[in-house]
N, C-alpha and C positions, 0 to 999 in steps of 0.2 A: 353534485359531488361533495363524498364527506372528505372529515379531515384525511383521514387512512388513509380513503380513494389517493389524494393526491399526494401522499405522503411515500405512496406505495411510486407513483410516477415519477416524481423526482427522484428515490433510491432509483430507479430503472433507467432514468437517463442518467443519472452518476455514474450509475455502473456502466454504461456503455461510454461515458467519456473516459473512463479509467481504465476501462479495455484498450479502449482505441490507444489512449495513450500508452499500456503495455507492451503493448506491437510496436511500438514505434522508437523503443528504449533501444540504444545501442548496449548491450551487454558486455564487450569482448573487453573494459578496461571496467574499474572498481566501482569509476563515478556510477555507469550505467547499472550496476548490479545493485548500487543502493539504491539510486532512482525506481527499477524494479521492487525494490522487497515495500520501500515506502506506500507504492502505490497498492502493492498485494494488503499490505496491512490496510490499506483504507478501503479497499474493495470490502474484504473480512468485513469490519466496523460497519460501511456501511449495510450491508447482509444481517450484520449480527442485529440492526438496528431496526430490520423490517417489522412490522408492528403484530405479523403473524406470526415471527418466534417469541414473542413473548410467551405464548399458550407451549412453546418446544424448550425448556431451559436448557436438555442436553445438549442441544444442537446448537444453538446461544450459546456456549459452554464454549463448545468447540471452534467456532467461528473465531471467537475472541482468543481464543491461547492460539491459535494459526498466529491471528492477527498479533498478539504480543512476539512470538516467535519471529515473525517479518520484522518486527520492531528493532530486535534485536537483530537479525542479520544485517538490516542498515544499518544501525551503529555502529558494527566490525566493517562493513562496505566503505562509510565516510570514514572511517579510523584509515584507513587505506588508503583511502583517496586522497586526503588529506594531508600523509607521509608521503604518499606519492607527488603531490602538489607542492610542499614544501620543498623535497630532493631537487625538482624540477628547479624551481625558482631561483635554488642557491647556485645548482650550476649556471644558473643564464647569471648570475650579476658579478 
């Protein structure tokens, strides 16, 4: 098997793991939304890194834009989760 073939298999396996994790996240709170956003970013980055996309720069660019958007969403959701956790800890103190 070539290096490219191994890379594709590894990317397939990683996408499967990320998809399973995405299905299991509880999105009812900001922390779950942050987790989903990070996982979505990871899926898009893995897809963008596939060797066959080296010949499709527009598709690769779109995946990277989507990944960046997901990272931004994760930042916002993580900030909300942090604020909530901080407020909760202050109430319990």
